[in-house]
C-alpha positions as CSV (number, residue, x, y, z in Angstrom):
1,X,-54.3,45.0,8.1
2,X,-53.4,42.2,5.6
3,X,-56.3,39.8,5.0
4,X,-56.2,36.2,3.9
5,X,-57.6,37.4,0.5
6,X,-54.7,39.9,0.2
7,X,-52.3,37.1,0.9
8,X,-53.9,34.6,-1.6
9,X,-54.8,36.9,-4.5
10,X,-53.4,40.4,-4.0
11,X,-53.7,41.2,-7.7
12,X,-57.0,40.5,-9.3
13,X,-59.0,41.4,-12.4
14,X,-62.6,41.2,-11.1
15,X,-64.2,41.5,-7.7
16,X,-67.5,41.2,-6.0
17,X,-68.3,42.1,-2.4
18,X,-71.3,41.7,-0.1
19,X,-71.9,42.0,3.6
20,X,-74.5,41.3,6.3
21,X,-74.9,42.0,10.0
22,X,-75.2,38.8,12.1
23,X,-75.9,38.6,15.8
24,X,-73.5,35.7,16.5
25,X,-69.8,35.1,17.1
26,X,-67.2,34.7,14.4
27,X,-66.7,31.0,15.3
28,X,-70.4,30.3,14.9
29,X,-70.6,32.3,11.6
30,X,-67.5,30.6,10.0
31,X,-68.8,27.2,11.1
32,X,-72.1,27.9,9.4
33,X,-70.3,29.0,6.2
34,X,-68.5,25.6,6.3
35,X,-71.8,23.8,6.4
36,X,-73.6,25.9,3.7
37,X,-74.5,24.1,0.5
38,X,-76.3,25.5,-2.6
39,X,-79.0,22.7,-2.4
40,X,-80.1,24.4,0.8
41,X,-81.8,27.1,-1.2
42,X,-84.2,26.3,-4.0
43,X,-83.6,29.5,-5.9
44,X,-79.8,29.1,-5.8
45,X,-80.2,25.5,-6.8
46,X,-82.3,26.6,-9.8
47,X,-79.9,29.3,-10.9
48,X,-76.9,27.0,-10.8
49,X,-78.9,24.2,-12.5
50,X,-79.9,26.6,-15.3
51,X,-76.3,27.7,-15.7
52,X,-75.2,24.0,-16.0
53,X,-78.2,22.8,-18.1
54,X,-76.6,23.3,-21.6
55,X,-73.5,21.2,-20.7
56,X,-75.8,18.4,-19.4
57,X,-78.1,18.5,-22.4
58,X,-75.0,18.3,-24.7
59,X,-73.5,15.5,-22.7
60,X,-70.5,17.6,-21.8
61,X,-71.0,17.2,-18.0
62,X,-72.3,14.5,-15.8
63,X,-70.9,16.0,-12.6
64,X,-73.0,17.0,-9.7
65,X,-74.1,20.6,-9.3
66,X,-71.2,23.0,-8.5
67,X,-71.1,23.7,-4.8
68,X,-68.7,24.7,-2.0
69,X,-67.5,21.1,-1.9
70,X,-65.8,21.9,-5.3
71,X,-63.7,24.7,-3.8
72,X,-60.3,24.0,-2.2
73,X,-60.0,25.3,1.4
74,X,-57.2,27.8,1.3
75,X,-57.1,28.8,4.9
76,X,-58.9,29.9,8.1
77,X,-57.6,32.5,10.5
78,X,-59.1,31.7,13.9
79,X,-62.7,32.9,14.1
80,X,-62.0,35.9,11.9
81,X,-61.7,34.8,8.3
82,X,-61.6,31.9,5.8
83,X,-61.1,31.5,2.1
84,X,-61.6,28.9,-0.6
85,X,-60.6,28.7,-4.2
86,X,-61.2,27.4,-7.7
87,X,-59.1,27.4,-10.8
88,X,-60.8,27.1,-14.2
89,X,-62.0,28.4,-17.5
90,X,-65.3,29.4,-15.9
91,X,-66.9,30.7,-19.1
92,X,-66.8,27.1,-20.5
93,X,-70.0,25.1,-20.1
94,X,-68.2,22.6,-17.8
95,X,-66.3,25.4,-15.9
96,X,-63.0,24.0,-17.1
97,X,-62.1,23.2,-13.5
98,X,-58.5,22.3,-12.7
99,X,-57.8,20.0,-9.8
100,X,-56.1,21.9,-6.9
101,X,-55.7,19.6,-3.9
102,X,-54.1,22.2,-1.6
103,X,-53.3,25.8,-1.0
104,X,-49.8,25.3,-2.2
105,X,-51.1,23.9,-5.5
106,X,-53.4,26.9,-5.8
107,X,-50.5,29.3,-5.2
108,X,-48.1,27.4,-7.5
109,X,-50.5,27.4,-10.5
110,X,-48.8,29.3,-13.3
111,X,-51.2,28.2,-16.2
112,X,-52.0,31.0,-18.6
113,X,-55.2,29.4,-20.0
114,X,-57.3,29.5,-16.7
115,X,-58.3,32.0,-14.1
116,X,-57.8,31.7,-10.3
117,X,-60.8,32.6,-8.1
118,X,-60.8,33.1,-4.3
119,X,-64.0,33.5,-2.3
120,X,-63.2,34.9,1.1
121,X,-65.3,35.5,4.2
122,X,-64.2,37.9,6.9
123,X,-66.0,38.6,10.3
124,X,-65.6,42.0,11.8
125,X,-66.8,42.8,15.3
126,X,-69.9,44.9,15.5
127,X,-71.8,46.5,18.4
128,X,-73.8,44.8,21.1
129,X,-72.7,41.3,20.2
130,X,-73.2,41.6,16.4
131,X,-70.7,40.9,13.7
132,X,-70.3,42.1,10.2
133,X,-69.8,39.2,7.7
134,X,-68.1,40.3,4.5
135,X,-67.7,38.0,1.6
136,X,-65.5,39.0,-1.3
137,X,-64.8,37.1,-4.5
138,X,-61.7,37.9,-6.5
139,X,-60.8,36.5,-10.0
140,X,-57.4,36.8,-11.5
141,X,-57.0,36.5,-15.3
142,X,-53.3,36.0,-16.1
143,X,-53.3,37.5,-19.6
144,X,-55.2,40.3,-21.4
145,X,-56.5,37.7,-23.8
146,X,-57.9,35.6,-20.9
147,X,-59.4,38.8,-19.4
148,X,-61.2,39.5,-22.7
149,X,-62.5,35.9,-22.7
150,X,-63.7,36.0,-19.1
151,X,-65.2,39.5,-19.1
152,X,-68.4,38.8,-21.0
153,X,-69.1,35.8,-18.8
154,X,-68.5,37.9,-15.7
155,X,-70.8,40.7,-16.7
156,X,-73.5,38.2,-17.7
157,X,-73.4,36.1,-14.5
158,X,-72.6,39.0,-12.1
159,X,-76.3,39.9,-11.3
160,X,-77.2,36.3,-10.6
161,X,-73.9,35.8,-8.7
162,X,-74.8,38.8,-6.5
163,X,-78.3,37.3,-5.9
164,X,-76.8,34.0,-5.0
165,X,-74.3,35.6,-2.6
166,X,-76.9,37.7,-0.9
167,X,-79.2,34.6,-0.4
168,X,-76.2,32.7,0.9
169,X,-75.5,35.4,3.4
170,X,-79.1,35.5,4.5
171,X,-79.1,31.7,5.0
172,X,-75.9,31.9,7.0
173,X,-77.3,34.7,9.1
174,X,-80.5,32.6,9.9
175,X,-78.4,29.5,10.8
176,X,-75.9,31.5,12.9
177,X,-78.5,33.4,14.8
178,X,-80.4,30.2,15.5
179,X,-77.4,28.7,17.4
């Protein structure tokens, strides 16, 4: 079965995947994802703040903390899946984000100096009213030189990114199961 992620970024250079069982419907789960914000979790807020601190100290960034609001919605398929994306030079202190107002702009981006990132969420039916929520992040580096530039950053942030994603899933599970 072709997923939204497969449609948006079928070829990718890096990937991260996590899952959690939630006792809620796909609609409730996806709605909870839409409402999630990093500031909801003190540890996540701290980790992102620490990542962004050098840029702030050097006066390179005055923007608010990176959060899901910075991602462009790239689609939702009923109560089954949704995806959002970013384009940027993520290893830069300011993330090097490119403005992408729409899914069409994301798909049309042919720049060779930035990476495309898609974060997807898929709900799979479970047993006895449960669902499996799977989140997958894919990053596409358009050139070997950009891959070499991005790789050290990816391997450095990967453990913290995994922690953030697991905490995000736990928060979404608590919210969805409370509905």
